[in-house]
N, C-alpha and C positions, 0 to 999 in steps of 0.2 A: 427833582434833580438836586435840590438843596439838601435833602436828607441823605442822598447817596454821597455827597461830598462832605457831609458833616458840617455844613455852614448854613447860615440863614439866607433867605432869598435876596437880601440886598447885597451881600458879599458875592453871591453867584452872579447877579446881574452886573455888578461892577467888573467882575472877572471877565464876563462875556464882552463887555464894552471895551476893555483893554485889549483883548484878543482881536476884536474886529478892527480897532484902531491900528494895531501893529501890522495886521495883514494889509490894511489899506495903505499904510505909509511905506511898507517894505515888501513890494510884490516879488522881489527876487527870492526871498526866503519863505514866502507863503507857500503852503502846500498846493500842489497842482490839483485841479478838479479831477475827480475820478470819472472816467468815461469807459464804457465797456466797448471794446473793439471786437468785431466778429473774428472767429478763428480763420486762419489762412485756408485757402482751398486745398483739399486733399490731393496729393500727388501720388500717383501709382495706381492702385486698384480702384478705379472708378468703374461704375457699372458698364459704361460703354466700352471701356478697354477690356474688361473681363469677358464681355460677350464677343468682342472681336477676337480675343485669344482663343475662346472656345470654338468659334467657327473655324479659325485657322487650324486648330487641333484636329477637328473633324476632317477638314480637307487634307491635312497632312497624313492622317490615318488612311483616308481613301486612296491617296497617292501611293502610300506604302503598300496597301493591299494590292494595288495594280502592279507594283514593281516586284513584289515577292516571286511570282511565277517566272518572271523574266530572268531572275537571278538563280533559278533552279530551286527555289524554296529553301535556300541555305540560310539566308538572313531574313529575319522577319521585321520589316519596317512598319507594319500596320499598327504598332503601338507607340511609335515615336511621337506622334501628336499628343497622346495621352501623357507621356512622360514630360514633354515640354510644358504642357499646360499645368501639370502638377507642380513643377518647379516655379513657374511664373505666376500662377494665379491661385494655387492652393488645392487641397484635396477634393473639395466639393465641386469645384469647377472641372477638375480632371474626371471625377465620377460622372459629371453631366456629359462630358465628351463621350464616355463609354456608353451612356444611355442613348445619346443621340445617334451614335454609330450603330447600336442595336436597332434603333428605329429605322435607320436608313436601310440596313440589311433586311429587315422584315418587310419594308415597303418594296424592296427589290425581289422579294420572294425567296431569299436565301436563308432558310431556317437554320442550317448547320452553321453557317458563318455567324448568324445572330446569337446562337447558343455559345459559340466560342468567344464572341465579343463580350460576354458577361465577365470574362477575366479582365477586360479593360476597366470595368468599374472598380473591382477590388484592387487591381494594380494601381489605378489612379489614386485611390485612397491611401494605399501603402506608400507610394512615392510622395504624395502630397504631404502626408503627416511626417514622413521622414525628412522632407525638405523644409517644412515650416516649423514643426514642433521640436524636432531633434537636430535642426540646423545642419543637416547632412549635405545641403547644397550651398553652404555659406561661402565656399571658395571653389575654384576650378578643380583642384585635386580631389576634393571630397565628392 
């Protein structure tokens, strides 16, 4: 350390002693000890919340698929859950809503509805990237 300061070892040790004495006698101006604090807990997209939003999106899509024929197939609400998840949780969560809905339709034996539900995956990605990357859902008018 003496070489780095350009002084001999006795000058460095006397300097260290003066600093230690100054810190001991004046604790107000002494530097605070450096402690590492953990980061605050994340608020927003925790895994549990994302899973809950995905499940709610699949249920909303199922409800919309039930309501469509009652309205004469004029309005198609079977992708409302995908759109909502895309805005709230992002593109990949919305795409997973589409994949889960395809799985549900295949388990019910509805091959035509499952093939149509492939559009949910692509629409979820488009809506999700539009909302998150291009900030198209930053305000209500957008």
